[in-house]
C-alpha positions in Angstrom: 31.2 -20.5 16.3 28.1 -20.8 14.2 25.7 -23.8 14.4 24.4 -26.2 11.7 22.1 -27.9 14.2 19.1 -25.6 13.4 19.4 -25.7 9.6 17.4 -28.0 7.2 18.8 -31.5 6.8 19.2 -33.4 3.5 19.5 -30.4 1.2 22.4 -29.8 -1.2 22.7 -26.1 -1.8 24.6 -25.3 -5.0 23.9 -23.2 -8.0 20.8 -24.6 -9.7 20.0 -22.1 -12.5 22.8 -23.5 -14.7 23.4 -20.1 -16.2 20.0 -20.1 -17.8 18.1 -16.8 -18.2 15.4 -16.3 -15.6 12.7 -14.0 -16.8 11.0 -13.2 -13.6 7.3 -12.3 -13.5 4.7 -9.8 -12.3 2.4 -12.7 -11.2 1.2 -12.9 -7.6 2.6 -15.8 -5.6 1.8 -17.2 -2.2 4.5 -14.9 -0.6 4.1 -12.0 -3.0 0.3 -11.8 -2.7 0.2 -8.3 -4.2 -3.6 -8.5 -5.0 -4.4 -8.5 -1.3 -6.1 -5.3 -0.1 -3.3 -4.5 2.4 -0.8 -4.4 -0.4 -3.1 -2.2 -2.5 -3.6 0.1 0.4 0.2 0.4 0.9 0.6 1.4 -2.7 -2.0 4.0 -2.3 0.1 5.6 0.4 3.3 5.6 -1.7 3.9 9.1 -3.0 5.0 8.0 -6.4 6.3 10.7 -8.7 4.0 11.8 -11.5 4.6 10.5 -15.0 2.5 12.9 -17.1 3.8 11.4 -20.4 2.7 7.9 -19.3 6.0 6.5 -20.5 7.0 4.6 -17.4 10.6 5.1 -18.2 13.3 3.5 -16.0 14.0 6.7 -14.1 10.3 7.0 -13.2 10.0 3.4 -12.3 13.2 3.6 -10.1 11.9 6.7 -8.4 8.6 4.9 -7.6 10.5 1.9 -6.2 12.5 4.3 -4.0 9.4 5.8 -2.6 8.0 2.4 -1.9 11.2 1.5 0.0 10.9 4.6 2.1 7.2 3.8 2.9 8.1 0.3 4.0 10.9 1.6 6.2 8.3 4.0 7.8 5.5 1.4 8.2 7.1 -2.0 8.8 9.2 -2.2 12.0 12.4 -4.2 11.7 12.5 -7.5 13.7 14.3 -10.8 13.5 11.5 -12.9 12.2 12.6 -16.3 10.8 9.5 -16.9 8.7 10.8 -16.2 5.2 7.7 -17.7 3.7 5.3 -15.3 5.4 3.0 -13.7 2.9 3.5 -10.0 2.3 -0.1 -9.2 3.4 0.6 -10.8 6.8 3.8 -8.8 7.2 1.8 -5.7 6.6 -1.0 -6.8 9.0 1.6 -7.3 11.8 3.5 -4.1 10.9 6.8 -5.7 11.5 9.2 -7.9 9.5 12.7 -9.1 8.9 14.9 -7.6 6.2 13.9 -10.6 4.0 10.2 -10.0 4.6 10.5 -6.3 3.9 12.4 -7.0 0.7 9.4 -9.2 -0.2 7.1 -6.3 0.4 9.1 -4.2 -2.0 9.0 -7.0 -4.6 5.2 -7.2 -4.2 4.9 -3.4 -4.7 7.0 -3.7 -7.8 4.9 -6.5 -9.3 1.7 -4.7 -8.4 2.9 -1.7 -10.5 3.8 -3.8 -13.5 7.5 -4.3 -12.8 8.7 -7.9 -13.1 10.9 -9.2 -10.3 13.2 -12.2 -9.7 15.6 -13.1 -6.9 19.2 -14.2 -6.7 19.9 -16.8 -4.0 22.9 -16.1 -1.8 24.2 -18.3 1.0 25.7 -15.8 3.5 28.1 -16.8 6.3 26.2 -16.8 9.6 29.1 -15.0 11.2 28.0 -11.9 9.3 25.2 -11.6 11.9 27.4 -12.0 14.9 27.2 -8.3 15.8 23.4 -8.6 16.1 23.7 -11.5 18.6 26.9 -10.9 20.6 26.0 -13.4 23.3 24.3 -16.0 21.1 26.9 -17.0 18.6 26.4 -20.7 19.2 22.8 -20.6 18.0 23.4 -18.4 14.9 23.0 -20.7 11.8 26.2 -21.3 9.9 24.5 -20.4 6.6 21.8 -17.8 6.0 19.8 -18.1 2.8 19.2 -14.6 1.3 16.7 -13.8 -1.5 18.2 -10.7 -3.1 15.6 -9.0 -5.4 16.1 -7.7 -9.0 13.7 -5.6 -11.0 13.3 -5.7 -14.7 13.3 -2.1 -16.1 13.0 -2.0 -19.9 15.2 0.8 -21.3 17.7 0.7 -18.5 21.1 1.7 -19.9 23.8 -0.9 -19.8 26.3 1.9 -19.5 24.8 2.9 -16.2 23.8 -0.5 -15.0 25.9 -3.5 -16.3 23.1 -5.9 -15.3 20.5 -4.1 -17.5 17.6 -4.6 -18.0 17.7 -5.9 -14.4 18.2 -3.5 -11.6 19.5 -5.1 -8.4 18.1 -3.8 -5.2 21.7 -3.0 -4.2 21.6 -0.3 -6.9 18.1 1.0 -6.3 19.5 4.3 -4.9 22.4 4.6 -7.3 25.2 2.5 -8.8 27.6 0.9 -6.4 30.4 3.3 -7.2 28.2 6.3 -6.4 26.9 4.7 -3.2 30.4 3.7 -2.0 31.5 7.3 -2.2 28.8 8.5 0.2 29.4 9.6 3.7 29.0 7.3 6.7 30.9 4.3 5.3 29.6 0.8 4.4 27.3 -1.5 6.2 28.7 -3.0 9.4 25.6 -5.0 10.5 25.8 -3.2 13.9 23.7 -0.6 15.6 20.2 0.5 14.7 20.6 0.4 10.9 19.5 -2.9 9.2 20.4 -4.2 5.8 17.1 -3.0 4.4 17.6 0.6 5.5 21.3 0.6 4.5 20.3 0.2 0.8 19.3 3.8 0.6 22.7 5.2 1.6 25.6 2.8 0.9 26.8 0.1 -1.4 25.7 -3.4 -0.5 28.1 -5.3 -2.7 28.0 -9.1 -2.6 30.3 -9.5 -5.7 33.4 -7.5 -4.7 32.8 -5.0 -7.5 33.5 -1.8 -5.4 35.5 -0.5 -2.5 34.6 2.2 -0.1 37.1 5.1 0.5 40.2 4.0 2.4 39.2 5.9 5.6 35.8 4.2 5.7 34.2 0.8 6.4 34.4 -1.5 3.4 31.4 -1.8 1.1 32.6 -5.1 -0.3 30.6 -7.9 1.5 31.7 -10.6 -1.0 33.8 -12.3 1.6 30.7 -13.2 3.5 29.1 -15.1 0.5 29.5 -18.8 0.8 27.7 -19.7 -2.5 25.8 -18.0 -5.3 22.7 -20.2 -6.0 21.8 -18.4 -9.1 18.5 -16.7 -10.1 14.9 -17.8 -9.5 11.7 -16.5 -10.9 10.4 -15.8 -7.3 11.5 -16.2 -3.7 8.8 -18.9 -3.5 10.8 -20.9 -6.0 14.1 -20.3 -4.2 12.7 -21.5 -0.8 11.0 -24.5 -2.4 14.3 -25.6 -3.9 16.7 -24.7 -1.1 14.5 -24.5 2.1 14.7 -21.6 4.5 17.6 -20.7 6.8 16.2 -22.6 9.8 14.5 -25.9 9.8 10.7 -26.1 10.5 11.1 -26.9 14.2 13.6 -24.2 14.8 11.4 -21.7 13.1 8.4 -22.8 15.3 10.4 -22.3 18.5 12.3 -19.1 17.6 9.5 -17.1 15.9 7.5 -16.2 19.0 10.6 -14.5 20.5 12.7 -13.3 17.5 9.6 -12.3 15.5 9.0 -9.5 18.1 12.6 -8.6 18.9 13.4 -5.3 17.4 16.3 -5.2 14.9 16.5 -1.5 15.1 18.1 -1.1 18.5 
């Protein structure tokens, strides 16, 4: 049984974008503070592929984002932090972060390199995280607010990516069909692998658009989605409109413990 006691009160969470186009941006925000020296230093350690022609075509941009993802995996330890609003520079200072915080680091790296980003707000059933907290089901929030990034890559082919010119982070390492055919099955939310790491090897499909092989774990995670809140120009906007997963008091009490608890064991 999940709990609604620790979630924000007085908020109605339903789609608020109304189908309008959301352009995204490369601007820094309070969370995506990519002008901070720590973010600049991180980018300096990303072994981005050379682009001698200076074209910055989608393939080159995608390869650079993949390298940034790998660097974040190597440098930012996965924990269960509940501070979704924590600035990227602070996440890098601590050297640890939740999947949401590490996704924010990836967004900041993208914006710093000139790639506009936006997020899709998803309300995910708290039971999806049961395997992570086998003895603490009663304090798992009933709804988890997930900011799922998208990157604007001009020149991206609609034939390869139906959402072009937007590349969802789910397809950073290949389209969903390609990823679903890989070895090792889908994402089970158990063991050492976190959602952020899983992006590089399997389909993370929130829309029911793909199915893993019959002898494998399903890649379709759409059954865990309670509501699609639409697109927002930044995660700052999403959290301002819908709050964070936990209420302020719950975050204050939980962060000292969960913010250090490793999610990779």
